[in-house]
C-alpha positions in Angstrom: 101.6 147.7 135.7 105.0 149.3 135.5 106.4 151.6 138.2 109.1 154.1 137.1 111.1 155.7 140.0 112.5 159.3 139.8 115.0 159.7 142.6 115.3 162.9 144.7 112.5 164.9 142.9 109.0 165.9 143.5 106.2 165.1 140.9 106.3 168.6 139.5 110.0 168.3 138.6 110.3 164.9 136.9 112.0 166.3 133.8 115.1 167.2 135.9 116.2 163.5 136.4 116.3 160.2 134.6 114.0 157.5 135.9 114.6 153.8 136.2 112.1 150.9 136.1 111.5 150.0 139.8 108.8 147.3 139.5 106.7 145.4 136.9 103.6 143.7 138.1 101.2 141.5 136.2 97.6 140.9 137.5 95.0 138.3 136.9 91.4 139.4 136.2 90.5 138.5 139.8 93.0 141.0 141.1 95.5 138.4 142.2 99.1 139.1 141.3 100.6 136.7 138.7 104.2 138.1 138.8 106.0 140.9 140.6 109.5 141.8 139.6 111.5 144.6 141.3 114.7 146.1 139.7 117.6 148.0 141.1 118.8 151.3 139.7 121.1 149.5 137.2 118.2 147.5 135.7 119.1 144.2 137.4 116.4 142.1 138.9 116.5 142.6 142.7 113.4 140.6 143.7 111.1 138.3 141.8 107.9 136.7 142.8 105.6 134.5 140.7 102.2 133.0 141.5 100.2 130.1 140.0 96.4 130.6 140.3 93.5 128.2 140.3 90.3 128.6 138.3 88.9 130.9 141.1 91.9 133.3 140.9 93.3 132.0 144.2 97.1 131.7 144.6 98.0 128.0 144.9 101.7 128.3 144.4 104.0 131.2 145.3 107.6 131.3 144.1 110.5 133.5 145.2 113.3 133.6 142.7 116.9 134.9 142.9 119.0 135.1 139.7 116.3 133.2 137.9 116.5 130.3 140.4 113.7 129.3 142.8 114.8 129.8 146.4 111.5 129.4 148.1 108.2 127.7 147.1 105.0 128.0 149.0 101.9 125.9 148.3 98.5 127.1 149.5 95.2 125.2 149.9 91.7 126.8 150.5 88.3 125.8 151.8 85.1 126.3 149.9 84.8 129.9 151.3 88.2 130.8 149.9 89.9 130.8 153.3 93.5 129.5 153.4 93.6 126.2 155.3 97.2 125.2 154.7 100.3 127.1 153.6 103.4 124.9 153.1 106.9 126.1 152.6 108.8 123.6 150.5 112.6 123.2 150.5 115.1 121.4 148.3 115.9 119.1 151.2 114.0 118.1 154.3 110.3 118.1 155.2 108.0 121.0 154.2 107.1 123.5 156.9 103.3 123.9 157.0 101.1 126.5 158.6 97.6 125.1 159.3 94.5 127.3 159.7 91.2 126.1 161.1 87.9 128.0 161.2 84.5 127.9 162.9 81.1 127.5 161.2 81.2 131.3 160.4 84.6 130.9 158.7 86.3 132.9 161.5 89.8 131.9 162.3 90.0 129.5 165.3 93.7 128.5 165.2 96.8 129.2 163.3 99.4 126.5 163.8 103.0 126.8 162.5 104.8 123.5 162.2 108.6 123.0 161.7 107.7 119.8 159.9 104.4 118.0 159.5 102.9 117.3 162.9 105.7 119.1 164.8 104.2 122.3 166.3 106.6 125.3 166.5 104.2 128.0 167.6 100.6 129.0 167.1 97.6 131.2 167.9 94.1 130.4 169.1 91.0 132.6 168.9 87.6 132.8 170.6 84.7 134.9 169.5 81.7 136.7 171.1 78.6 134.6 171.3 76.4 137.4 170.0 78.8 139.4 167.9 80.3 136.4 166.2 83.0 138.1 164.2 84.5 139.9 167.2 87.5 138.3 168.9 87.2 138.0 172.7 90.3 136.0 173.4 93.6 135.5 171.6 96.3 133.1 172.9 99.8 132.7 171.6 101.5 129.4 172.4 104.8 127.7 171.8 105.9 124.1 170.8 105.4 122.7 174.2 101.8 124.0 174.3 102.7 126.7 176.9 100.7 129.8 176.5 103.0 132.8 176.5 100.6 135.7 175.8 96.8 136.2 176.2 94.8 139.2 174.9 91.1 139.5 175.8 88.5 142.0 174.6 85.2 143.2 176.0 82.4 144.7 173.9 79.2 146.5 174.5 76.1 147.2 172.3 76.2 150.9 172.5 73.2 152.8 171.3 72.2 150.2 168.8 75.5 150.6 166.9 76.4 146.9 167.4 79.6 145.6 169.0 81.7 148.4 170.3 85.1 147.6 171.8 85.4 149.0 175.3 88.2 147.2 177.1 91.2 145.1 176.2 93.6 143.2 178.5 97.1 142.0 177.5 99.0 139.5 179.7 102.5 138.4 178.9 103.0 135.2 180.9 106.8 135.2 180.4 107.6 138.8 181.5 104.7 139.3 183.8 103.9 142.6 182.1 100.2 143.2 181.8 98.3 146.1 180.2 94.7 147.2 180.3 93.3 149.4 177.5 90.1 151.4 177.7 88.7 152.3 174.3 86.5 155.4 173.5 84.8 156.9 170.5 87.1 159.7 169.7 84.5 161.5 167.6 82.3 161.9 170.7 85.0 162.2 173.4 85.5 165.9 174.4 89.3 165.5 174.3 89.3 163.3 171.2 90.7 160.4 173.3 90.5 157.0 171.4 92.3 154.8 174.0 94.0 154.9 177.4 96.5 152.2 178.2 97.4 151.3 181.9 100.4 149.3 183.0 100.6 146.5 185.6 100.6 149.1 188.4 97.4 150.7 187.1 99.3 153.8 186.0 98.6 155.5 182.7 101.2 154.3 180.2 99.9 155.8 176.9 97.0 158.0 175.7 95.9 157.8 172.0 94.1 160.6 170.4 92.2 160.7 167.1 91.0 163.9 165.3 88.4 164.1 162.5 87.2 166.7 160.0 83.6 167.7 159.3 83.1 164.7 157.1 84.3 162.4 160.0 87.5 161.5 158.1 90.5 160.8 160.3 93.0 163.7 159.9 95.4 163.2 162.8 96.4 160.6 165.4 98.7 161.3 168.3 100.1 159.2 171.1 101.3 160.5 174.4 103.6 158.4 176.6 106.2 158.8 179.4 108.8 159.3 176.7 107.9 162.3 174.6 110.9 161.8 172.4 109.3 158.6 171.0 105.7 159.8 170.8 104.3 159.3 167.2 101.9 161.7 165.4 100.4 161.0 162.0 98.6 163.6 159.8 96.3 162.6 156.9 95.0 164.5 153.9 92.4 163.8 151.3 91.6 164.8 147.7 88.3 166.2 146.5 87.0 162.6 145.9 87.8 161.5 149.5 90.8 159.4 148.6 93.5 159.6 151.2 96.3 161.3 149.3 98.8 162.4 152.0 100.3 161.1 155.2 103.0 162.7 157.3 104.5 160.9 160.3 106.4 162.4 163.2 108.3 160.8 166.0 109.0 162.9 169.1 108.1 166.1 167.1 110.6 165.2 164.3 109.7 164.3 160.7 110.0 160.6 160.3 108.5 160.1 156.8 105.8 161.4 154.5 104.1 160.5 151.3 101.7 162.1 148.8 99.6 160.4 146.1 97.6 161.4 143.0 94.8 159.2 141.7 93.4 158.9 138.1 89.8 159.1 137.3 89.4 155.4 137.5 90.8 155.5 141.1 94.2 153.9 140.3 97.3 155.6 141.6 99.1 157.9 139.1 102.1 158.7 141.2 103.3 158.6 144.8 105.9 160.9 146.3 107.8 159.7 149.4 110.3 161.4 151.7 112.2 160.2 154.7 113.2 162.2 157.8 116.7 162.4 156.5 115.6 164.2 153.4 115.9 161.4 150.9 113.0 161.4 148.4 111.5 159.8 145.3 108.6 159.9 143.0 107.1 156.7 141.7 105.0 157.0 138.5 102.5 154.2 137.6 101.6 153.1 134.1 98.9 150.5 133.4 98.1 148.3 130.5 94.5 146.9 130.3 93.6 143.7 128.5 90.1 142.8 127.2 
């Protein structure tokens, strides 16, 4: 896949400017990326990533290159289910820095442990799951090198109307700052005011309200968040093409345009182009070209 960037133009005005090659990506038949090279406007390599795959198409080595020289190397190991169990950053000097992942019998993540060197824990995360809804996280702990837990997030679920596990409440506790939040979750499709969540602070005051709006096909078309600081409240609008692909997103912050993008898809579902614009007016159109191999 090759991506050509046309600066400062919309897709219907591409002939008015000269493009430059932004990115060149090579994929394996499994869908994994073999190489990803990004270029600057002068044609120089800005970023380069290369992956080595095993016979299953899993990435077992990830290289980051600068000026053709390897500046970072990551080795990955997997279990029989294809879950990453170890991710080691290797350096020219010193010990590798591994991240270790452990899973339960359902292959759900139990712990992610980041080590500064083998056996030396730097930080980590632990997870617990619902006894009945075994893929739903009920508790997430973040801990530091000394084992001290610094943040705990818990979730409560209900089996609503036979729909399975529905998230109804979440609690977030920051053990360092003492700031705690409670979130009550709702089905915005059924809530009369389209409320998706209400967040309460440590004093049980409403901190944020999140709204979600849907069209007749139950597709998400707008999200809004209301807080005590209207100048920072985000709103995102979504659009779809006739096939149901999300092809437009416009994001506002405090009522001001922050960014937006539009996409067009080919018959095979792949992106043909994407148009992006920032709140400052800078824009671009990226055009995608694909080469298929037998």
